[in-house]
N, C-alpha and C positions, 0 to 999 in steps of 0.2 A: 622652242626661239631663243635663242641664246638675247640673255641678261641683254648685252652691248646694241645689242641690235633690237632689240625691245625699248631700249633708252633714246635710239637713234630715229624710230620711228615714231614716238613719241614727241621727240621734239620737233618730227618734219608737222607731223598734226596741230603741233604748238601754234609751230610761222602760220601754217594756216589758218588758223580757225582767230589768229591777230587778224591777217588780211582778211579776213569773211568778215570779219565783225566790224574794222573801220572804213571797207569799205563799203560794205548799208549803213553806217554813223555819217558816212561823208555825205554819203547820196540822203537818205533822209533831211537831214539837213540845208541843199542845198532844193529837195521839192516842195519843205516847209519854207524858206523863201529865206533862212537862219543865216545861208554862205553861198556863196555870189561864188560862180562858178569862174574861173582862170584859165590862164593855156598849163600852169602847173597842176590846176586841180584837176585835166583836161585827160595830164600828162599819166599820174598818179594811178586814176581810176581804172583808163585804159589801160594801162599796166597791171592792175591786181586783177583785173578781171579776164586779162586773157589767160591766166595760166592758174588760178587760186580756186578753182572748181576739180580743172584734169590734174593737178595734186590730190586731191581724195580721190578722184577711181584709179587711179594709178597707185595709190596705197591702199586699197579698197583690194585693189586683182592681188599687191603680192602673198595674202592672205589665204586667199584661193583657194588655192593649188594644195596649203598644207588643210585646213578645214573640207575641203573636198574626199582626199583622201584618209580623214578620219572619217566621216559622216556617211558619203558616197553622195543618197539621195537625201536622205535625212538633212542637208542642209538645207532645204525647203526650206524645209517648219524651221529651223531656227535664224534664217534671216528673218522670216515672217516674225516673228516672236520680239527680233532687233531691231528690225527696219518698220515692217507695216506697219505693226504697232503705236508706235512710236509715231510714225504720220498723221493717222488716223487723230490718235490723242490731241498731241500741239496741234495739228492743224487745226481741230474743231476748239480749240480753247483760243488761240489765236483769232480767229476768222467772229468769236464768240466776243471777244474782250471788244474787237477792232467795233462789232456791231454796236454796243453799249456804248464806245466813246465815239459815235461819229461823227458830230462836231469838231472835235480834235484830231482826228486823226488826218494824214498824208495823201490815204486811197483810200480810203472807203470802200465798205462790203457790204451784199447784202444777203438774208438770207437761204439765196438762192446757191449761193459757194460753199456752202455745209454741204447741201446738194452731189456738187459738181467735183467738191474730191474726189469721188471715186473713179473723172475720168482728168481731170484740170489742176494737177494742185497750182495748190495760194502761194503766191511766193516764194520764200529758200524751200519752203516743201520739194519744191520738186527737185532737187538733187536725192529726197531722200525716195521718191518715184522713180524717178529714173535709175537709183544706185538697183533698188529691188527686181527693175526689168532687162537691167543689164547680169547684174547674177546669175537670174534666168533665162538670159539664156545659153550663157556659156556652162551652170547646171545642163543644160537639154543635149547642149554639145555634146561634154562630155559623159555624157549618159550614156548618147548613141555612140559616141565612135570607142565606150569600152565593149562593143557588143562590134567591133569590125575594128578588129586587129591592123589592119593591110592600114586603116586612118591612126588609127593608136599611135603610134611610131612617131606619124609626123602633127599631132595636131596642132602641138603650141604653134607650129609654125601654118599650121590650118587656118586657127583660130586668129591672129595676129592679120594674116592677107585678107580675112575677111571684115576683121575689123576696118583694115585700110580700104578697101573694097568699097565699104557702106561710105566711110568719112566722107571718100571722092566721088559719090554717086547721091550725096545728101541735095545738091541741089534738082534731081531729078525726081524727088519724092516727094508727094502729096506734103502738104500742114499739118498731116495730123500730129499730135506733139509726142506719140509713144513712138511712132516709126524716127520722129529728128529726133529726140530726144538720146534712141541704141543709135540712131549711125551715127551723130553727131559725139560721143562720149565711149562708145563704145571702145575705141581705142585706146585711151588713155587707159581704163581698167585693165586691157590685154594685155598692155606695155607692162604695167607692173605685173601681173601673172607673167610673164619671160621674164619679168629681170629678179624672182625670185624662184624662179624655176632654175637661170642660168651663174645668178651671183647669189648662192644659198648665204654666206656666212658675211658681206656686205657689212660691215660698217667700216669704213676705215679709210686710213690713207690719207694722204695729201693729197690739198681740196683741185679739182680741174677751174684752174677760176677763168680759161674759154668760156666757160659754159656760159656765167654771171654775163661776164663780159659781154658776149653774144647776143643776150637778151637784149640787155638794157641798149647795146648798138643796135637793135631791130627797135625796141620802141623810138629811138631818137632818131632812126631813117623816115618811121611811117610818119608819127607826133610834128617832126618838127623839117626835115625834107620834101614831105609825101613822097616816100620814096616808091611807096606800094602802095593798090588799092584797098581798102579797110577789109573787103570782102571779100577777098581773095583766103580758097580755103586753104591752099598749101601756106597763104602768112602764117595765118590763125594756127596751124598746122606747129610751125618753126614755131610760133612766140609761144607757146601753149608748152611745149618739150623742153625750151633751152631755158622758159620760167621753171617749171618743174625739175631740173636739174640743176638748176641753182638750188635751189631747196637739197635735193640730194648731199649734194656737193658741199654745204657747206653744213650741214646739219649736224653730223657726226664733230663736227672740227669747233664749236663753239667750245668758252671756256665754260666750266665747273657749274657757275652761282648763274650764266643764263640758259646752261643744259635745264638746268633744276627747276627754272621757272618757265622754259618754254617746253619739258615732259611734262608737270605737274598742268599746265593748260591743257595739253593733247590731251590727257587722261580723263579730262575733261571733255573733249573737244562735243562730244556726240549731245552734250546737255547742254554747253554751250550756244551749239548752233540752233539747237531748239527755242530755247527758251527766248537769246539776246534780244531779237527786235521786239522781244513785249519791254524788257527791261528798256532798252534804248529810246522806245518809243515813248514810255512812262516817264522817265530822268528828262528829255524833251519836251513832256508836258507840266510835269514838273516848273523845271525852267520859265518858259517861256508865261503861262497863261497863271500860274501861282505866285511866281517869287518876280514874275515882269523884267526877267535879264534876259538879255536877245543877243549878249558876247557871242559872238562866235568860236573866239578863242577856249570860253568856258565849257560852251554846249560839245564840242569837239574833245574837250580834258574830259567832262565828265561822260558825255556817254561812251564814249570810247573803253574806260576802265568801268565804270558803273555794268555796262554791256559784258564785259568780259569775266569781272568778280560777283557781282549779284548772281548770276544762274548756277555758281559756282555755292557760295552761298547756299541761297535754296538746295539743292540739291543735298548739301549735308546736312543742312537741315531733315529733309524727307527721311534722309538714309538711318540717321538717330534711330527715329518712331518706324526704319522699316518700312515706309511707305511710297519710299526711290521705286521700283517697282513697278509702282501702277500707275505709273509716269512712264516709265522709256523701256520695258519688260515686260511682253504677254506670256503667264505662263498656261494658257488654255493652245496655245498651240503644240503639239504631240510630235515624233518624228515618224513619220508615213510608213519607216517599214516595221 
C-alpha cells in the first residue's frame, strides 16, 4: 500500500476513533446524570451514531482483498489473532473492572457476562465480534468462488448484491444478534472492499463537498423537520454512506498538522477502542466521587481527552516492556495451511 494511502486511512481512522470516544463520553455523562440531554445533544449524538461504526467496517473492508490475495485461507487465523483474541481479553478485563466497581458503574454487570461474551458481546466490543463474523463470511465466499470460475469473475458484484439484499431484508430476520449484525453491517464492509478494488490509487483530489453537505442536510431534515421516519432502513443507509463518504473526501485534504494528529490517533485506534471506556469511566469516577466535581464542561473535556490519550500512554508503556502483544495479539493462532 502506498504511503499516501496509508496516511489517508490512518487519518480516517483517527476521525472515526475521535467520534467513537466523544459519543461514548457524552452518553456516559448523560447516563450518569451529569449532562442533561438537549436538542443539540440529541442531534450530535444521532449524527455520530448514524455513521461512525459503518466507517470502521468500510475501512476494514478496504484491506480484505489485499490480505486475502496474500494469505488465502490463512487469513482466518490472522483475524482470529488480531480480532478474536483482544475481544476476549478486553471484554474480560472490562467486565471484571465493572464487577469490582459495581457501586460506581452506570450500567453494572454480573458474573454471567463473563460467560455470555461467547454469544453476546458487552458494550463496545460488539464491533470486534461483528467484524470477525463479517470477515469470515467474506472469506468463505471468496474461497468458494475461487473454485467456481464462472462466479469468480463477478464475485465483487455478487458480494455487494448479497450484502444489499441482507441489509434490506433484515427486518424479516429473527432477533438473533449474529444474524442481525451481519445483515446490518456487511454492506459497509463490502462497499469498502469494492472501493479498494475499483479505486486502489485513491487518496486525493479536491473534496466533493456535496457529500458532507448531503449528510448534514439529511440530519437536519430528520431531527428538526421530522421529514423521514427514523426507523427507515433506506434512510439509515443514506445517512451512513453520506457520513462515511464525508470522511473519505475530507481525510486526504487535512493540513499537515491535523493529519499528523489524526493519523497518530488512527494508528492506535484499536488500542483506544478497547481501553477508552475503562479510561473514561475511571476519570468520571475520580472527578465525581473523589474530587466532588460535577461540572459538565470539566467532565466532558477531561473524559474526552483522557479517553483518547490514556490508552495510548498505557500501550506505549507496555511496548517498552514488550508486553503489548499479550493484550492485543495472540501468538497461539497458526495458519491453517
